[in-house]
N, C-alpha and C positions, 0 to 999 in steps of 0.2 A: 899187078893187074887186079882190078876190083871185080867182085862177084856181081854178076848181072842180077839186078833186083826186079827184073821183069816178071810179072805174075803169069806169063804165058806158059811157062814150063812147070809151074807149081799147081798142085791139086788144090781146088777150092776147099776151104775149111767149112764144114757143115756144123752148125750149132747142134748141141745135144738134143734140143727140143724139135729139130727138124730131121732127125734120123728115122730110118724105117721102123725101128722098134718103137720109138716114142709115138710115131704117127699111128701105128697099129694099136698100141695100148690105149691111146687117146680115143681112137675110133670105137674100140670095144667098150670103154668106160662110158662114152656118150650114148652108145646103143643101150647100155644098162640104164642110164638116166632117162632115156626116151621111154623105155619100157616101164620104168617107175612112174613117169608122168602119165602114161596111158592108164596104169593101174590107179593112180590118184584120181584121174578123171572118172573112171568107173566107180570108185568109192564115193566121190563127191556127188555123183548122180543118184547113187543108191540110197545114201543117208541124207534125209531131208534137211537136217541141221547143217550140213556142209555145202549146200547148194550155193551159198554166197561166196564160198572160197574156191570155186572151180577155176578161177583165174590163175592161181598159183601152179597147179599141175599143167595147165595149158601153157603158161610161160616157160616152165621147165621143159616141156615137150618141144616147143618151138625153138628155144635157145640150144638145146642139145641136138636138135635136128639140123640147125644151121651149122654148128661146129662139126657134126658128123659129115655133112655134105662137103664142107671145106676140106676136111681131112681125106675123104674118099677121092675128091678131085686131085689133091696133092699126091696121093698114093698112085692113082691112075696115071698122072703125068710122069711120075718118077719111073714106073715100070714100063710105060710105053716109050719113054724117051722123047716125048713130044713137048718141048718147052714153049711152043708157040700157041698152046691151048689157052 
């Protein structure tokens, strides 16, 4: 008798980068990057020689904010158990 290869009874394998710990660590790191971007914007506005380079911290803030929001949505979906979100 062959073993049933149906994935119905097997637990889904979650990649390491989609685990709860990895998502929380990534969210914390992105929050730190967003704070660093905010600080860079503040410094670029204060120092007149850096006014032309304000786009770099703005880009850092926007990209880290996007990744942070995606991770927070994934964490909320995982803990609420709502996969239709």
